[in-house]
All heavy atoms as an XYZ file, in Angstrom:
1000
protein
N     118.772    100.323     76.371
C     117.428    100.332     76.923
C     117.388    101.413     78.162
O     118.184    101.277     78.920
C     117.031     99.017     77.441
C     115.733     98.858     77.954
S     115.190     97.229     78.309
C     114.885     97.361     79.981
N     116.543    102.348     78.047
C     116.457    103.336     79.019
C     115.710    102.836     80.203
O     114.735    102.124     80.077
C     115.687    104.568     78.477
N     116.050    103.277     81.378
C     115.435    102.889     82.604
C     114.322    103.919     82.881
O     114.625    105.093     82.912
C     116.418    102.727     83.778
C     117.442    101.605     83.454
C     115.722    102.485     85.051
C     118.544    101.484     84.508
N     113.161    103.424     83.248
C     112.105    104.420     83.676
C     112.343    104.943     84.999
O     112.601    104.310     85.903
C     110.739    103.618     83.500
C     109.547    104.475     83.842
C     108.292    103.722     83.842
C     107.082    104.478     84.313
N     105.873    103.763     84.369
N     112.273    106.297     85.032
C     112.368    106.963     86.367
C     111.063    107.485     86.701
O     110.427    108.157     85.890
C     113.442    108.088     86.245
C     114.847    107.654     86.155
O     115.168    106.699     86.885
N     115.544    108.197     85.189
N     110.494    107.229     87.865
C     109.322    107.727     88.313
C     109.400    107.863     89.930
O     110.132    107.254     90.537
C     108.105    106.913     87.874
C     108.072    105.578     88.366
C     107.500    105.099     89.572
C     108.655    104.357     87.807
N     107.691    103.739     89.733
C     108.467    103.308     88.667
C     109.435    104.089     86.690
C     108.831    102.052     88.467
C     109.934    102.790     86.431
C     109.647    101.806     87.336
N     108.525    108.656     90.399
C     108.331    108.860     91.801
C     107.548    107.786     92.447
O     106.519    107.365     91.851
C     107.747    110.240     92.124
N     108.120    107.179     93.454
C     107.282    106.088     94.101
C     107.287    106.196     95.576
O     108.036    107.048     96.254
C     107.899    104.706     93.832
O     109.233    104.728     94.385
C     107.939    104.376     92.287
N     106.365    105.547     96.239
C     106.341    105.460     97.635
C     105.967    104.084     97.934
O     105.407    103.385     97.236
C     105.306    106.431     98.168
O     105.360    106.494     99.706
C     103.957    106.158     97.785
N     106.351    103.601     99.234
C     105.913    102.381     99.759
C     104.536    102.591    100.510
O     104.393    103.602    101.189
C     106.889    101.669    100.583
O     107.168    102.548    101.773
C     108.158    101.294     99.834
N     103.614    101.735    100.318
C     102.281    102.006    100.896
C     101.883    101.053    102.042
O     101.262    101.403    102.936
C     101.243    101.932     99.892
O     101.129    100.704     99.227
N     102.328     99.806    101.885
C     101.840     98.823    102.945
C     102.678     97.525    102.850
O     103.377     97.283    101.898
C     100.301     98.441    102.699
C     100.141     97.841    101.438
C      98.574     97.666    101.218
N      98.378     97.337     99.903
C      97.764     96.218     99.396
N      97.418     95.348    100.283
N      97.602     95.948     98.108
N     102.619     96.733    103.953
C     103.290     95.491    103.968
C     102.180     94.504    103.971
O     101.231     94.505    104.594
C     104.122     95.250    105.252
C     104.681     93.930    105.316
C     105.227     96.273    105.249
N     102.357     93.442    103.119
C     101.419     92.307    102.978
C     102.129     91.095    103.400
O     103.187     90.797    102.963
C     100.862     92.156    101.439
C     100.109     90.963    101.407
C     100.157     93.362    101.063
N     101.511     90.320    104.289
C     102.107     89.017    104.795
C     101.110     87.978    104.509
O      99.841     88.123    104.367
C     102.115     89.148    106.354
C     102.146     87.786    107.046
C     103.311     87.063    107.147
C     100.952     87.159    107.545
C     103.308     85.756    107.586
C     100.956     86.012    108.145
C     102.075     85.268    108.175
O     102.086     84.060    108.784
N     101.729     86.970    104.060
C     100.886     85.701    103.623
C     101.634     84.360    103.940
O     102.803     84.311    103.684
C     100.484     85.758    102.161
C      99.536     84.769    101.645
N      98.148     84.861    102.011
C      99.653     83.609    101.002
C      97.490     83.778    101.516
N      98.340     83.079    100.764
N     100.854     83.309    104.356
C     101.445     82.020    104.686
C     101.162     81.207    103.401
O      99.936     81.044    103.032
C     100.839     81.409    105.840
C     101.550     80.013    106.047
C     100.806     79.246    107.274
N     101.595     78.022    107.502
C     101.485     76.854    106.783
N     100.680     76.761    105.755
N     102.171     75.846    107.174
N     102.082     80.614    102.739
C     101.893     79.824    101.521
C     101.759     78.284    102.007
O     102.594     77.879    102.834
C     103.135     79.865    100.603
C     103.420     81.292    100.230
C     104.752     81.269     99.337
C     102.384     81.982     99.492
N     100.843     77.581    101.601
C     100.551     76.206    102.160
C     101.530     75.206    101.676
O     102.206     75.402    100.628
C      99.187     75.947    101.760
C      98.920     76.713    100.474
C      99.792     78.009    100.629
N     101.637     74.028    102.283
C     102.279     72.844    101.850
C     101.901     72.599    100.415
O     100.664     72.640    100.112
C     102.151     71.708    102.804
N     102.855     72.286     99.560
C     102.572     71.854     98.171
C     102.446     72.954     97.218
O     102.227     72.840     96.057
N     102.418     74.194     97.661
C     102.315     75.372     96.810
C     103.493     75.645     95.931
O     104.677     75.442     96.483
C     101.837     76.561     97.666
N     103.261     76.222     94.834
C     104.383     76.748     94.019
C     104.797     78.122     94.618
O     103.945     79.036     94.724
C     103.895     76.925     92.599
O     104.723     77.864     91.865
N     105.990     78.280     94.896
C     106.557     79.456     95.482
C     106.335     80.767     94.553
O     105.663     81.689     94.992
C     108.064     79.402     95.759
C     108.723     80.493     96.676
C     107.987     80.679     97.982
C     110.155     80.230     96.748
N     106.715     80.591     93.378
C     106.571     81.742     92.394
C     105.063     81.916     92.065
O     104.581     82.971     92.011
C     107.449     81.501     91.068
C     108.872     81.408     91.407
C     107.053     82.517     90.080
C     109.471     82.646     91.870
N     104.359     80.749     91.691
C     102.929     80.913     91.411
C     102.159     81.489     92.552
O     101.159     82.340     92.242
N     102.355     81.105     93.711
C     101.705     81.623     94.874
C     101.896     83.117     95.133
O     100.970     83.874     95.459
C     102.012     80.819     96.205
O     101.551     79.486     96.088
N     103.152     83.563     94.921
C     103.429     85.002     95.084
C     102.750     85.786     93.852
O     102.166     86.812     94.111
C     104.898     85.281     95.136
C     105.483     84.693     96.338
C     105.162     86.801     95.073
C     107.004     84.754     96.452
N     102.757     85.185     92.636
C     101.910     85.808     91.633
C     100.471     85.881     91.961
O      99.804     86.963     91.744
C     102.175     85.060     90.257
C     103.507     85.225     89.642
C     103.565     84.301     88.506
O     102.793     83.508     88.009
O     104.695     84.410     87.779
N      99.839     84.954     92.444
C      98.497     84.866     92.799
C      98.188     85.833     93.914
O      97.113     86.467     93.872
C      98.028     83.451     93.253
O      98.116     82.572     92.098
N      99.074     85.883     94.913
C      98.916     86.882     96.021
C      98.915     88.265     95.472
O      98.076     89.101     95.860
C     100.027     86.637     97.002
C     100.067     87.626     98.238
C      98.812     87.612     99.042
C     101.249     87.395     99.099
N      99.750     88.615     94.562
C      99.864     89.942     93.986
C      98.509     90.222     93.181
O      97.945     91.419     93.387
C     100.996     90.068     93.013
N      97.997     89.204     92.464
C      96.744     89.534     91.749
C      95.621     89.701     92.687
O      94.829     90.665     92.561
C      96.385     88.399     90.809
C      97.317     88.403     89.622
N      97.255     89.396     88.712
C      98.166     87.478     89.193
C      98.174     89.028     87.751
N      98.737     87.905     88.020
N      95.527     88.845     93.819
C      94.481     89.017     94.734
C      94.399     90.215     95.579
O      93.428     90.785     95.980
C      94.317     87.721     95.697
O      95.347     87.650     96.531
N      95.597     90.806     95.749
C      95.696     92.028     96.637
C      95.894     93.271     95.810
O      96.012     94.347     96.278
C      97.017     91.846     97.433
C      96.906     90.924     98.555
C      96.059     91.200     99.650
O      95.909     92.443    100.041
O      95.361     90.411    100.281
N      95.692     93.100     94.403
C      95.897     94.272     93.574
C      97.296     94.840     93.537
O      97.388     96.079     93.303
N      98.269     94.072     93.758
C      99.635     94.506     93.721
C     100.254     94.517     92.334
O     100.151     93.405     91.758
C     100.497     93.649     94.766
C     100.015     93.724     96.179
C     101.974     93.998     94.627
C     100.639     92.720     97.188
N     100.672     95.624     91.835
C     101.346     95.706     90.592
C     102.931     95.641     90.730
O     103.621     95.275     89.931
C     100.994     97.010     89.859
C      99.470     97.015     89.558
C      99.074     96.182     88.446
N      99.679     96.530     87.177
C     100.119     95.634     86.312
N     100.041     94.383     86.581
N     100.779     96.051     85.246
N     103.419     96.175     91.820
C     104.853     96.268     92.028
C     105.161     96.192     93.471
O     104.497     96.806     94.484
C     105.432     97.533     91.556
C     106.937     97.587     91.297
C     107.351     98.628     90.410
O     106.505     99.500     89.941
O     108.583     98.663     90.150
N     106.081     95.445     93.933
C     106.425     95.208     95.351
C     107.932     94.703     95.433
O     108.484     94.133     94.476
C     105.540     94.254     96.028
N     108.485     94.854     96.566
C     109.720     94.182     97.033
C     109.393     92.982     97.868
O     108.534     93.124     98.858
C     110.552     95.195     97.782
O     111.670     94.599     98.357
N     109.997     91.880     97.565
C     109.866     90.674     98.507
C     110.820     90.927     99.543
O     112.064     90.858     99.446
C     110.093     89.362     97.759
C     109.991     88.217     98.709
C     109.232     89.251     96.569
N     110.354     91.364    100.740
C     111.215     91.629    101.885
C     111.809     90.409    102.562
O     112.949     90.479    103.119
C     110.420     92.493    102.933
C     109.887     93.748    102.432
S     108.647     94.638    103.577
C     109.319     94.291    105.127
N     111.011     89.387    102.702
C     111.369     88.183    103.497
C     110.450     86.976    103.022
O     109.296     87.177    102.721
C     111.150     88.419    104.989
O     111.465     87.244    105.700
N     111.157     85.977    102.966
C     110.395     84.620    102.692
C     111.116     83.559    103.289
O     112.299     83.294    102.894
C     110.212     84.386    101.166
S     109.079     83.008    100.831
N     110.579     82.787    104.276
C     111.235     81.667    104.867
C     110.241     80.491    104.977
O     109.031     80.691    104.796
C     111.701     82.003    106.278
C     110.595     82.466    107.259
C     112.789     83.086    106.280
C     110.922     82.610    108.637
N     110.749     79.336    105.085
C     109.885     78.098    105.095
C     110.784     76.986    104.808
O     111.847     76.811    105.168
N     110.056     75.949    104.121
C     110.764     74.743    103.712
C     110.258     74.321    102.323
O     109.151     74.733    101.889
C     110.467     73.664    104.708
O     109.092     73.321    104.766
N     111.164     73.728    101.611
C     110.907     73.266    100.214
C     111.159     71.809    100.059
O     111.934     71.138    100.704
C     111.868     74.120     99.295
C     112.032     75.564     99.488
C     113.118     76.083     98.570
C     110.664     76.165     99.044
N     110.516     71.240     98.986
C     110.753     69.803     98.646
C     111.394     69.826     97.242
O     111.939     68.814     96.906
C     109.463     69.070     98.554
O     108.545     69.498     97.638
C     108.745     68.849     99.918
N     111.395     70.865     96.571
C     111.899     70.966     95.201
C     112.343     72.416     94.871
O     111.514     73.294     95.195
C     111.053     70.426     94.089
C     111.668     70.408     92.798
C     110.614     69.977     91.640
O     109.746     70.751     91.262
N     110.728     68.805     91.179
N     113.543     72.598     94.417
C     113.989     73.895     94.083
C     114.571     73.751     92.669
O     115.411     73.052     92.393
C     115.071     74.327     95.029
C     115.867     75.702     94.629
C     114.856     76.791     94.614
C     116.963     75.951     95.600
N     113.956     74.698     91.745
C     114.372     74.771     90.455
C     115.219     76.195     90.430
O     114.574     77.208     90.632
C     113.346     74.867     89.307
C     112.484     73.552     89.261
C     111.462     73.586     88.327
C     110.635     72.226     88.358
N     109.443     72.335     87.555
N     116.487     76.104     90.244
C     117.269     77.315     90.225
C     118.229     77.456     89.086
O     118.467     76.496     88.414
C     118.110     77.380     91.556
C     119.070     76.423     91.548
C     119.967     76.347     92.846
N     121.026     75.359     92.760
C     122.339     75.762     92.761
N     122.668     77.079     92.925
N     123.316     74.867     92.636
N     118.742     78.607     88.907
C     119.771     78.825     87.847
C     120.762     79.875     88.481
O     120.353     80.766     89.270
C     119.236     79.228     86.562
C     118.688     80.592     86.473
C     118.306     80.931     85.026
N     117.970     82.382     84.899
C     116.812     82.896     84.799
N     115.685     82.142     84.940
N     116.645     84.158     84.752
N     121.947     79.724     87.912
C     123.019     80.669     88.275
C     123.732     81.052     87.127
O     124.004     80.318     86.160
C     123.997     80.004     89.272
C     123.486     79.866     90.710
O     122.773     80.610     91.014
N     123.916     78.857     91.353
N     124.135     82.361     87.135
C     125.120     82.917     86.113
C     126.464     82.598     86.622
O     126.998     83.279     87.480
C     124.906     84.472     85.891
C     125.720     85.049     84.841
C     125.501     84.464     83.476
C     125.494     86.576     84.874
N     126.985     81.470     86.080
C     128.299     81.012     86.517
C     129.529     81.611     85.752
O     130.579     81.618     86.287
C     128.376     79.502     86.473
S     127.028     78.840     87.464
N     129.269     82.171     84.529
C     130.286     82.693     83.763
C     129.720     83.538     82.685
O     128.571     83.226     82.216
C     131.133     81.541     83.118
O     131.839     81.981     82.049
N     130.400     84.571     82.192
C     129.820     85.464     81.201
C     129.877     84.779     79.788
O     129.324     85.142     78.884
C     130.525     86.699     81.195
C     130.321     87.658     82.375
C     131.014     88.931     82.299
C     128.772     88.013     82.553
N     130.775     83.782     79.762
C     130.894     82.972     78.520
C     129.901     81.797     78.299
O     129.827     81.271     77.232
C     132.318     82.378     78.329
C     133.422     83.455     78.174
C     133.886     84.151     79.415
O     133.965     83.486     80.474
O     134.101     85.322     79.394
N     129.138     81.542     79.345
C     128.289     80.402     79.268
C     126.842     80.831     79.642
O     126.615     81.817     80.226
C     128.797     79.353     80.303
C     130.094     78.799     80.036
C     130.644     77.900     81.187
N     129.607     76.873     81.454
C     129.828     76.170     82.525
N     130.795     76.140     83.330
N     128.887     75.214     82.811
N     125.918     79.947     79.136
C     124.507     80.240     79.578
C     124.332     79.923     81.085
O     125.258     79.416     81.839
C     123.708     79.222     78.860
C     123.461     79.564     77.382
O     123.583     80.752     77.068
O     123.202     78.674     76.559
N     123.207     80.418     81.593
C     122.852     80.015     82.882
C     122.945     78.532     83.222
O     122.345     77.798     82.352
C     121.464     80.587     83.342
C     121.382     82.094     83.276
N     122.014     82.909     84.177
C     120.878     82.859     82.222
C     121.710     84.203     83.813
N     120.959     84.194     82.736
N     123.513     78.077     84.312
C     123.489     76.681     84.646
C     122.161     76.496     85.510
O     121.826     77.197     86.468
C     124.586     76.330     85.438
C     125.871     76.250     84.644
C     127.067     75.683     85.377
O     126.863     75.083     86.464
O     128.208     75.715     84.808
N     121.379     75.532     84.985
C     120.073     75.181     85.609
C     120.258     73.838     86.471
O     120.939     72.954     85.956
C     119.006     75.021     84.566
C     118.630     76.404     84.082
C     117.420     76.261     82.982
N     116.805     77.507     82.868
C     117.169     78.477     82.000
N     118.362     78.342     81.460
N     116.596     79.597     81.908
N     119.473     73.841     87.527
C     119.593     72.588     88.485
C     118.210     72.475     89.110
O     117.610     73.474     89.518
C     120.626     72.774     89.439
C     120.744     71.678     90.406
C     121.849     71.867     91.451
O     122.193     72.987     91.818
O     122.310     70.874     92.026
N     117.698     71.238     89.242
C     116.522     70.966     90.090
C     117.063     70.160     91.227
O     117.548     69.092     90.993
C     115.473     70.293     89.253
O     115.098     71.098     88.141
C     114.273     69.902     90.155
N     116.816     70.608     92.355
C     117.160     69.888     93.607
C     115.943     69.276     94.278
O     114.948     70.052     94.704
C     117.842     70.824     94.682
C     119.083     71.468     94.060
C     118.254     69.974     95.909
C     119.636     72.565     94.749
N     115.775     67.910     94.276
C     114.732     67.281     94.809
C     114.935     66.658     96.184
O     115.290     65.460     96.280
C     114.223     66.106     93.838
C     113.562     66.669     92.620
O     112.673     67.502     92.714
O     113.976     66.243     91.539
N     114.879     67.476     97.130
C     115.098     67.046     98.552
C     114.494     68.012     99.485
O     114.350     69.241     99.057
C     116.589     66.678     98.900
C     117.563     67.850     98.834
C     119.013     67.387     99.040
O     119.301     67.092    100.263
O     119.754     67.161     98.082
N     114.218     67.676    100.656
C     113.675     68.635    101.627
C     114.761     69.579    102.099
O     115.738     69.175    102.509
C     113.013     67.877    102.803
C     111.851     67.005    102.376
C     112.558     68.871    103.828
C     111.270     66.036    103.420
N     114.539     70.836    101.954
C     115.404     71.892    102.372
C     114.653     73.021    103.142
O     113.615     73.251    102.929
C     116.047     72.456    101.155
C     116.922     71.552    100.354
S     117.528     72.490     98.823
C     116.074     72.415     97.837
N     115.446     73.655    104.017
C     115.009     74.791    104.796
C     115.256     75.973    103.932
O     116.311     76.270    103.367
C     115.797     74.944    106.113
C     115.517     76.068    107.045
C     114.240     75.700    107.817
O     113.950     74.514    107.963
O     113.623     76.703    108.294
N     114.138     76.840    103.772
C     114.303     78.060    102.960
C     114.739     79.075    103.861
O     113.957     79.567    104.743
C     112.940     78.341    102.358
C     112.858     79.710    101.512
C     113.880     79.799    100.415
C     111.471     79.964    101.064
N     116.048     79.364    103.899
C     116.757     80.295    104.809
C     116.239     81.679    104.487
O     115.951     82.479    105.450
C     118.239     80.103    104.697
C     118.848     81.077    105.586
C     118.582     78.626    105.035
N     116.243     82.070    103.202
C     115.827     83.370    102.833
C     115.436     83.451    101.335
O     116.023     82.614    100.588
C     116.927     84.440    103.148
O     116.328     85.754    102.873
C     118.154     84.196    102.292
N     114.609     84.330    100.999
C     114.289     84.593     99.561
C     113.941     86.163     99.492
O     113.325     86.647    100.377
C     113.177     83.765     99.128
N     114.525     86.782     98.484
C     114.158     88.133     98.331
C     114.191     88.508     96.807
O     114.690     87.714     96.058
C     114.930     89.139     99.154
C     116.516     89.127     98.824
O     116.871     88.394     97.828
O     117.189     89.844     99.393
N     113.556     89.567     96.487
C     113.407     89.880     95.085
C     112.340     91.003     94.889
O     112.202     91.807     95.762
N     111.793     90.864     93.752
C     110.683     91.945     93.445
C     109.540     91.394     92.623
O     109.699     90.336     91.944
C     111.416     93.175     92.860
C     112.121     92.788     91.536
C     111.483     92.641     90.242
C     113.526     92.719     91.595
C     112.203     92.416     89.160
C     114.161     92.388     90.422
C     113.553     92.264     89.278
O     114.276     92.017     88.080
N     108.526     92.173     92.569
C     107.420     91.863     91.675
C     107.256     93.170     90.714
O     107.391     94.256     91.305
C     105.998     91.749     92.420
C     106.082     90.518     93.441
C     104.851     91.679     91.448
C     104.976     90.429     94.342
N     107.179     92.888     89.440
C     107.116     93.999     88.519
C     105.962     93.847     87.625
O     105.533     92.756     87.272
C     108.393     94.043     87.598
C     109.553     94.602     88.306
C     110.720     94.784     87.135
O     110.963     93.954     86.356
N     111.346     95.992     87.377
N     105.351     94.900     87.223
C     104.139     94.827     86.341
C     104.657     94.488     84.862
O     105.631     94.865     84.446
C     103.616     96.168     86.327
C     104.696     97.132     86.724
C     105.634     96.227     87.583
N     103.742     93.709     84.160
C     103.987     93.332     82.761
C     102.955     94.157     82.008
O     101.899     94.515     82.406
C     103.695     91.924     82.554
C     104.740     90.867     83.195
C     104.367     89.469     83.025
C     106.162     91.141     82.840
N     103.292     94.422     80.686
C     102.422     95.201     79.888
C     101.093     94.591     79.588
O     100.081     95.207     79.414
C     103.186     95.472     78.523
C     104.243     96.434     78.504
C     105.005     96.643     77.204
O     104.352     96.289     76.167
O     106.089     97.165     77.197
N     101.001     93.209     79.714
C      99.668     92.590     79.556
C      98.782     92.507     80.727
O      97.744     91.906     80.774
C      99.991     91.126     79.008
C     100.563     90.199     80.077
O     100.817     90.628     81.223
O     100.886     88.985     79.839
N      99.291     93.260     81.748
C      98.425     93.234     83.050
C      98.890     92.261     84.017
O      98.371     92.395     85.245
N      99.732     91.277     83.690
C     100.285     90.366     84.633
C     101.358     90.973     85.536
O     101.626     92.261     85.423
N     101.960     90.099     86.286
C     103.144     90.465     87.034
C     104.276     89.468     86.734
O     104.000     88.357     86.560
C     102.845     90.651     88.615
C     101.819     91.777     88.832
C     102.391     89.262     89.154
N     105.534     89.926     87.000
C     106.690     89.084     86.924
C     107.309     89.049     88.227
O     107.541     90.064     88.896
C     107.680     89.676     85.989
C     109.031     88.928     85.985
C     109.134     87.645     85.524
C     110.083     89.562     86.403
C     110.358     86.914     85.513
C     111.323     88.888     86.506
C     111.533     87.588     86.010
O     112.626     86.996     86.111
N     107.529     87.810     88.842
C     108.191     87.632     90.161
C     109.662     87.280     89.891
O     109.865     86.206     89.255
C     107.388     86.586     90.946
C     108.196     86.237     92.301
C     106.003     86.982     91.256
N     110.564     88.107     90.395
C     111.869     87.814     90.266
C     112.435     87.446     91.705
O     112.406     88.350     92.653
C     112.718     88.970     89.732
C     114.220     88.708     89.443
N     114.660     88.409     88.256
C     115.232     88.751     90.333
C     115.977     88.223     88.351
N     116.335     88.438     89.577
N     112.997     86.259     92.020
C     113.315     85.826     93.303
C     114.624     85.142     93.319
O     114.953     84.323     92.500
C     112.113     84.857     93.773
C     111.953     84.555     95.207
C     111.555     85.879     95.955
C     110.928     83.592     95.369
N     115.404     85.502     94.269
C     116.657     84.830     94.566
C     116.474     84.119     95.999
O     115.844     84.604     96.804
C     117.871     85.799     94.612
C     118.241     86.312     93.372
N     119.391     85.976     92.683
C     117.440     87.031     92.463
C     119.387     86.552     91.558
N     118.292     87.212     91.378
N     117.043     82.904     96.034
C     116.800     82.140     97.333
C     118.220     81.589     97.883
O     119.154     81.373     97.150
C     115.897     80.891     97.157
C     114.580     81.296     96.586
C     116.486     79.890     96.067
N     118.158     81.288     99.096
C     119.231     80.534     99.803
C     118.483     79.425    100.603
O     117.563     79.755    101.272
C     120.085     81.405    100.664
N     118.895     78.195    100.365
C     118.210     77.062    101.066
C     119.334     76.085    101.579
O     120.305     76.032    101.030
C     117.325     76.315     99.969
N     118.936     75.605    102.740
C     119.922     74.654    103.449
C     119.461     73.200    103.188
O     118.332     72.835    103.518
C     119.979     74.945    104.935
N     120.420     72.400    102.741
C     120.174     70.880    102.628
C     120.253     70.342    104.097
O     120.762     71.027    104.950
C     121.227     70.303    101.756
C     121.041     70.785    100.295
C     122.088     70.043     99.385
C     121.866     70.271     97.841
N     122.767     69.518     97.148
N     119.861     69.139    104.233
C     119.869     68.430    105.589
C     121.366     68.522    106.153
O     121.624     68.381    107.345
C     119.419     67.050    105.282
C     118.478     67.244    104.222
C     119.132     68.272    103.261
N     122.458     68.366    105.199
C     123.841     68.364    105.685
C     124.233     69.700    106.168
O     125.232     69.835    106.761
C     124.748     68.087    104.382
O     124.616     69.084    103.464
N     123.503     70.791    105.955
C     123.787     72.173    106.383
C     124.357     72.917    105.172
O     124.544     74.170    105.329
N     124.630     72.280    104.028
C     125.141     73.024    102.841
C     124.116     73.945    102.345
O     122.914     73.592    102.201
C     125.451     71.917    101.688
C     125.890     72.582    100.520
C     125.988     71.551     99.322
O     125.559     70.391     99.451
O     126.395     71.961     98.225
N     124.595     75.118    102.085
C     123.651     76.215    101.554
C     123.791     76.113    100.003
O     124.863     76.253     99.439
C     123.968     77.560    102.028
C     123.832     77.678    103.534
C     123.085     78.655    101.386
C     122.383     77.548    104.154
N     122.590     76.198     99.318
C     122.572     76.375     97.893
C     121.715     77.617     97.598
O     120.870     77.927     98.359
C     121.960     75.079     97.188
C     122.874     73.931     97.316
C     120.555     74.844     97.675
N     121.965     78.146     96.500
C     121.153     79.402     96.192
C     121.196     79.718     94.764
O     122.055     79.245     94.000
N     120.607     80.862     94.459
C     120.591     81.440     93.167
C     119.239     81.904     92.765
O     118.303     82.147     93.615
N     119.021     82.098     91.434
C     117.821     82.617     90.917
C     116.778     81.568     90.936
O     117.044     80.446     90.411
C     117.932     83.133     89.473
C     116.683     83.672     88.840
N     116.284     84.929     88.931
C     115.746     82.916     88.155
C     115.171     84.984     88.362
N     114.748     83.798     87.985
N     115.679     81.736     91.592
C     114.612     80.815     91.720
C     113.718     80.791     90.542
O     112.966     81.747     90.341
C     113.876     80.950     92.948
S     112.471     79.811     93.328
N     113.646     79.720     89.754
C     112.733     79.609     88.592
C     111.358     79.123     89.216
O     110.311     79.533     88.681
C     113.245     78.665     87.635
C     114.549     79.255     86.845
C     114.959     78.603     85.689
O     114.753     77.218     85.731
O     115.412     79.246     84.763
N     111.421     78.227     90.283
C     110.159     77.845     90.995
C     110.728     76.949     92.126
O     111.855     76.466     92.118
C     109.190     77.235     90.091
C     107.777     77.292     90.855
O     107.677     77.952     91.874
O     106.794     76.731     90.231
N     109.851     76.673     93.040
C     110.073     75.763     94.149
C     108.674     75.294     94.686
O     107.725     75.979     94.512
C     110.841     76.516     95.301
N     108.716     74.221     95.287
C     107.492     73.549     95.867
C     107.706     73.795     97.464
O     108.672     73.226     97.906
C     107.263     72.240     95.477
O     107.209     72.109     94.056
C     106.002     71.514     96.060
N     106.684     74.316     98.137
C     106.729     74.403     99.503
C     106.511     73.016    100.179
O     105.711     72.297     99.699
C     105.681     75.364    100.054
S     105.806     77.017     99.471
N     107.323     72.746    101.126
C     107.162     71.416    101.837
C     106.081     71.606    103.062
O     104.966     71.152    102.951
C     108.484     71.020    102.512
C     108.379     69.778    103.303
C     107.807     68.562    102.833
C     108.921     69.673    104.604
C     107.768     67.394    103.610
C     108.964     68.511    105.317
C     108.266     67.344    104.800
N     106.421     72.306    104.078
C     105.450     72.513    105.201
C     104.679     73.874    105.007
O     103.792     74.048    105.495
C     106.095     72.400    106.536
O     107.101     73.475    106.626
C     106.702     71.130    106.865
N     105.403     74.707    104.111
C     104.774     75.957    103.850
C     105.945     76.967    103.816
O     107.120     76.781    103.992
N     105.513     78.276    103.657
C     106.385     79.417    103.722
C     105.646     80.589    104.107
O     104.539     80.751    103.977
C     107.073     79.491    102.278
N     106.375     81.684    104.571
C     105.896     82.835    105.032
C     106.543     83.964    104.192
O     107.753     84.025    104.092
C     106.092     83.088    106.423
C     105.593     82.022    107.360
C     106.346     80.856    107.720
C     104.274     82.093    107.873
C     105.762     79.814    108.468
C     103.637     81.096    108.625
C     104.509     79.967    108.917
N     105.743     84.806    103.539
C     106.243     85.808    102.680
C     105.780     87.174    103.139
O     104.599     87.381    103.620
C     105.907     85.569    101.208
C     104.375     85.494    100.883
C     106.630     86.523    100.315
N     106.618     88.217    103.127
C     106.300     89.604    103.426
C     106.633     90.370    102.122
O     107.754     90.344    101.689
C     107.148     90.045    104.620
C     106.704     89.537    105.883
C     107.227     88.301    106.280
C     105.880     90.154    106.728
C     106.804     87.721    107.516
C     105.491     89.590    107.931
C     105.918     88.415    108.299
O     105.582     87.900    109.510
N     105.691     91.197    101.670
C     105.811     92.076    100.554
C     105.674     93.533    100.917
O     104.752     93.885    101.685
C     104.813     91.797     99.443
C     104.658     90.263     98.911
C     103.511     90.229     97.974
C     105.970     89.908     98.356
N     106.632     94.364    100.491
C     106.523     95.761    100.642
C     105.884     96.406     99.347
O     106.681     96.273     98.254
C     107.900     96.355    100.961
C     107.857     97.930    101.003
C     107.084     98.378    102.366
O     107.555     98.105    103.402
N     106.063     99.163    102.182
N     104.741     96.819     99.360
C     104.046     97.273     98.089
C     104.597     98.592     97.802
O     104.733     99.544     98.595
C     102.532     97.202     98.406
C     101.772     97.770     97.098
C     102.075     95.904     98.809
N     104.844     98.807     96.408
C     105.326    100.110     95.986
C     104.208    100.640     95.069
O     103.690     99.963     94.190
C     106.583     99.777     95.105
C     107.654     99.232     95.970
C     107.122    101.092     94.398
C     108.797     98.610     95.241
N     103.985    101.915     95.187
C     102.970    102.637     94.497
C     103.673    103.851     93.795
O     104.444    104.496     94.310
C     101.916    103.194     95.408
C     101.263    102.225     96.357
C     100.242    101.344     95.725
O      99.682    101.644     94.566
O      99.849    100.310     96.345
N     103.189    104.093     92.618
C     103.665    105.246     91.833
C     102.941    106.614     92.430
O     101.854    106.409     92.881
C     103.307    105.257     90.382
C     104.203    104.452     89.524
C     104.019    104.532     88.092
O     104.000    105.674     87.581
O     103.774    103.506     87.474
N     103.710    107.631     92.487
C     103.096    108.852     92.964
C     102.912    109.935     91.859
O     103.789    109.870     90.889
C     103.888    109.427     94.238
O     105.265    109.702     93.732
C     103.855    108.471     95.393
N     102.100    110.809     92.007
C     101.980    111.847     91.083
C     102.876    113.023     91.377
O     103.046    113.480     92.572
C     100.504    112.348     90.969
C      99.487    111.379     90.626
C      99.631    110.817     89.346
O      99.999    111.486     88.396
N      99.311    109.579     89.182
N     103.686    113.469     90.408
C     104.555    114.569     90.574
C     103.956    115.838     90.179
O     103.202    116.066     89.431
C     105.838    114.421     89.790
C     106.680    113.225     90.300
C     108.016    113.145     89.682
O     108.348    113.781     88.649
O     108.872    112.465     90.183
């Protein structure tokens, strides 16, 4: 599969507070649609979670291991990207690190999460430029 090469520039930073009970992935998708964002880098996302659905590539011989953690955790960091889909939608790819009450850090690819008290997300919008 060939990687598309194109000239891009960053245009603006978008900040948004996600409310308690919100889906982390769904809210970022909705934010992208409402702001007209087709492509962006998730620069920062912090807050708290009540549920984290994650997966990790633990071995090349095995499928991704999936886990749902149902407890209140501090969202220490999340970063990733938003990419455009051919159907006009967007795909949010996010990796997270979250702290359990014990201080143990868990992380991996975020399939979704539910905000506890909320979360704060910063997006760096990427625009194609004409060459």
